[in-house]
C-alpha positions, 0 to 999 in steps of 0.5 A: 436479525442479521442475514447471514453473508452471501455467497458472492461476499465471500467468495469477495473477502475470501479473495482478498483474504488469499491476495493479502497473503500470497502478496504479502509472501511474494514481496517479503521474499522479495525483501528479504533476498535483496530484491527491493530498492533503497531508491523506493523502500528505502527512502520510505522506511528512512523518512518514517523512521527518522520522523518517529525517532530522530525528530526530522521531518521525513528526512530521506538521505538519497535525494542529497545527491540529488538536490544541491541545497536543502529546501525549507524543512531539509533534505525532507521527503517532503521538499521533493513530493507533496505527500500528505498521506504519509502522515497516516503511515506514521501510526502504523510504522510506529507500532511495528518498524519495519519495510516489511510493515509497510510492503504488508499495509499496502498489499492490505490496502490495494486488496481492499480496493476489490470491495468498492468494486463488489459494492457497487456491484450488489448496489446495481443488484447484481451480487455476482457480478460485482463479485467477479469484478472483484476477483478479476481486479484481484487477478489483474497483473498490473494490480499485483505488478504495481503491489510487487515492486517495493513501496509507494504512496500512489498505489496505497492512498489512491482513491479507491478503487486503486486501479 
């Protein structure tokens, strides 16, 4: 028989859920009020859409002004930045092709970084200490700042925990 989750794990799961809701809401407000940047969020949205719908591998037009000649695969994001983890976002973006999808997915991935922190504390026999540090991670202004500044591959695909 499986035992019910402990109070410390419920605190961590609730903290992750609250973080996802609040930060997603904040980043969506920034997007919907035109406080995001084409040089960040727009590049990734265009790169994913061009791969899915126009058969051009991560094509994005912002680098056309920066790079005088196209690389081996054209003006691709992969010519400028080697980001194979971008392929992992293609199925998610195909389900809902919108910059909102990228913002919410990034928020979820960053919030899940609290789990390994909690698991480490639980492994060491200190459930509450692990829960405390997981919540501190979610409340960290640096983590929230990275999350609220458009979309980037670094916080979305870093090793766990993303600190």
